Wavefront OBJ file of the C-alpha trace (Angstrom):
o trace
v 117.285 47.412 -29.544
v 114.378 46.908 -27.128
v 114.866 43.153 -27.395
v 118.524 43.473 -26.453
v 117.698 45.676 -23.439
v 114.997 43.219 -22.376
v 117.470 40.327 -22.603
v 120.118 42.216 -20.634
v 117.548 43.175 -18.003
v 116.429 39.558 -17.651
v 120.061 38.468 -17.432
v 120.742 40.990 -14.659
v 117.661 39.846 -12.737
v 118.789 36.242 -12.951
v 122.316 37.150 -11.832
v 120.882 39.081 -8.874
v 118.704 36.103 -7.978
v 121.684 33.744 -8.103
v 123.673 36.145 -5.916
v 120.838 36.306 -3.368
v 120.628 32.513 -3.381
v 124.377 32.178 -2.779
v 124.174 34.618 0.144
v 121.190 32.780 1.649
v 122.949 29.430 1.309
v 126.071 30.822 2.966
v 124.003 32.341 5.780
v 122.181 29.045 6.200
v 125.456 27.253 6.826
v 127.050 29.859 9.073
v 123.987 30.811 11.132
v 123.752 27.113 12.054
v 127.464 26.727 12.810
v 129.051 28.734 14.404
v 125.680 30.448 14.948
v 123.848 33.689 14.250
v 125.466 35.772 16.995
v 128.947 34.492 16.155
v 128.666 35.188 12.412
v 129.386 38.716 11.138
v 128.162 39.637 7.686
v 131.780 39.785 6.528
v 131.965 36.027 7.166
v 128.768 35.459 5.171
v 130.218 37.560 2.342
v 133.415 35.518 2.295
v 131.462 32.252 2.330
v 129.226 33.443 -0.505
v 132.088 34.901 -2.526
v 130.654 38.428 -2.631
v 131.472 41.822 -1.161
v 129.789 42.658 2.124
v 128.286 45.728 0.429
v 126.451 43.315 -1.866
v 124.733 41.757 1.157
v 123.672 45.161 2.448
v 122.367 46.080 -1.001
v 120.400 42.831 -1.315
v 119.084 42.466 2.250
v 119.723 45.701 4.109
v 120.726 44.186 7.430
v 121.770 41.001 9.178
v 118.378 40.456 10.793
v 116.610 40.892 7.437
v 118.945 38.286 5.978
v 117.954 35.942 8.817
v 114.269 36.685 8.236
v 114.472 35.911 4.525
v 116.558 32.807 5.202
v 113.801 31.489 7.462
v 111.100 32.288 4.887
v 112.966 30.624 2.014
v 113.904 27.598 4.106
v 110.317 27.059 5.239
v 108.893 27.510 1.740
v 111.644 25.594 -0.044
v 112.113 28.273 -2.701
v 112.149 32.028 -3.213
v 108.965 32.184 -5.277
v 106.529 34.914 -4.154
v 103.770 32.413 -3.307
v 102.338 32.405 0.214
v 102.160 29.023 1.956
v 98.313 28.989 2.004
v 98.425 29.296 -1.795
v 100.813 26.374 -2.285
v 99.567 23.235 -4.115
v 99.757 20.963 -1.056
v 97.167 23.133 0.729
v 94.718 22.724 -2.158
v 95.369 18.985 -2.101
v 94.517 18.827 1.618
v 91.328 20.815 1.075
v 90.257 18.462 -1.709
v 90.351 15.427 0.618
v 87.163 14.569 2.501
v 88.587 12.072 4.995
v 90.265 13.732 8.020
v 92.920 11.028 8.359
v 93.778 11.453 4.675
v 94.182 15.188 5.326
v 96.590 14.408 8.165
v 98.499 11.959 5.958
v 98.950 14.540 3.203
v 100.090 17.141 5.706
v 102.456 14.629 7.322
v 104.210 14.118 3.971
v 104.609 17.860 3.588
v 105.816 18.165 7.169
v 108.507 15.500 6.825
v 109.911 17.126 3.685
v 109.796 20.605 5.228
v 111.403 19.554 8.507
v 114.222 17.769 6.686
v 115.029 21.099 5.060
v 114.376 23.545 7.881
v 115.147 21.954 11.252
v 118.766 23.091 11.548
v 117.874 26.671 10.622
v 114.889 26.705 12.986
v 117.007 25.397 15.859
v 119.527 28.147 15.125
v 116.733 30.735 15.083
v 115.321 29.464 18.380
v 118.759 29.750 19.962
v 119.394 33.211 18.539
v 115.999 34.415 19.767
v 117.030 33.903 23.391
v 119.716 36.593 23.157
v 118.895 38.846 20.195
v 115.799 41.058 20.011
v 115.665 41.045 16.202
v 115.925 37.254 16.107
v 113.213 37.064 18.762
v 110.868 39.107 16.570
v 111.529 36.782 13.637
v 110.955 33.772 15.896
v 107.676 35.181 17.212
v 106.472 35.877 13.673
v 107.253 32.285 12.725
v 105.343 31.027 15.771
v 102.342 33.141 14.750
v 102.568 31.914 11.144
v 102.642 28.301 12.306
v 99.668 28.849 14.609
v 97.721 30.497 11.787
v 98.475 27.587 9.467
v 97.423 25.029 12.069
v 94.189 26.913 12.708
v 93.401 26.634 8.991
v 94.086 22.888 9.061
v 92.060 22.511 12.270
v 89.079 24.180 10.612
v 89.403 21.713 7.727
v 89.360 18.766 10.136
v 86.464 20.057 12.249
v 84.447 20.717 9.079
v 84.541 16.986 8.272
v 82.422 16.342 11.364
v 84.955 13.801 12.666
v 86.452 15.784 15.560
v 85.739 14.573 19.077
v 82.915 16.489 20.783
v 85.258 17.886 23.433
v 87.285 19.656 20.725
v 86.720 22.851 18.780
v 88.879 24.565 16.142
v 91.118 26.211 18.745
v 91.840 23.031 20.692
v 92.420 20.991 17.524
v 94.843 23.722 16.408
v 96.626 23.379 19.758
v 97.223 19.661 19.127
v 98.282 20.226 15.522
v 100.645 23.032 16.532
v 102.299 20.834 19.158
v 102.608 17.790 16.899
v 104.093 19.718 13.968
v 106.857 21.349 16.014
v 110.242 20.867 14.331
v 111.756 19.737 17.629
v 109.720 16.524 17.403
v 111.353 15.825 14.043
v 114.752 16.779 15.414
v 114.427 14.311 18.275
v 112.786 11.388 16.506
v 114.430 11.521 13.068
v 117.720 13.388 13.422
v 118.644 12.163 16.896
v 116.880 8.835 17.295
v 117.246 7.781 13.669
v 113.606 7.192 12.766
v 112.912 6.903 9.029
v 110.788 9.753 7.684
v 107.963 7.289 6.969
v 107.840 6.280 10.641
v 107.740 9.932 11.668
v 104.804 10.470 9.311
v 102.931 7.493 10.824
v 103.662 8.808 14.326
v 102.266 12.205 13.396
v 99.086 10.774 11.861
v 98.433 8.310 14.693
v 99.201 10.851 17.433
v 96.956 13.592 16.080
v 94.166 11.218 15.045
v 94.100 9.623 18.510
v 93.985 13.025 20.162
v 91.305 14.774 18.104
v 89.274 12.356 15.966
v 86.318 10.226 17.021
l 1 2 3 4 5 6 7 8 9 10 11 12 13 14 15 16 17 18 19 20 21 22 23 24 25 26 27 28 29 30 31 32 33 34 35 36 37 38 39 40 41 42 43 44 45 46 47 48 49 50 51 52 53 54 55 56 57 58 59 60 61 62 63 64 65 66 67 68 69 70 71 72 73 74 75 76 77 78 79 80 81 82 83 84 85 86 87 88 89 90 91 92 93 94 95 96 97 98 99 100 101 102 103 104 105 106 107 108 109 110 111 112 113 114 115 116 117 118 119 120 121 122 123 124 125 126 127 128 129 130 131 132 133 134 135 136 137 138 139 140 141 142 143 144 145 146 147 148 149 150 151 152 153 154 155 156 157 158 159 160 161 162 163 164 165 166 167 168 169 170 171 172 173 174 175 176 177 178 179 180 181 182 183 184 185 186 187 188 189 190 191 192 193 194 195 196 197 198 199 200 201 202 203 204 205 206 207 208 209 210 211
């Protein structure tokens, strides 16, 4: 009997996860076009094939749905693993050469930007007119800055940073170079292959901060 209840419980959890995923995918499409402000939750519900009450039960509010959409899109999945604990971060830490660190991060960046740029552009636009979206945007900015400060510390620790740089100024360069709008312009608009974008990132940051 316990085994049957355990199976049914696991089945319900998986169904709930699939429902959440369908809602997030629907929101991802609609918050991009026609846009966050123009998309009521009833439209997301219709797109996802669920009742609007299901969205409220799963996410609580429209801005929480946007927040979780951003988190899942950045991470690439809904696993409860913080970005600093992801395998690519350990791989970067294991490298001793600063240019190799930049190359590994560039690969991660190209993959992430391919997945997130449309959603991030939508978030940036929504943040100009919606206070809740602005809070989500500001949190993302802070998260990015924190991540780039960690990478900057890794690079400075190799002893290869230029003498006029410290961790903060290296983080400034990294933060600017990793901005999704660079990917949007060079890859999505100008048609650069992802490999060329990666080389641009490595060469640009290396020239700016390394001896």
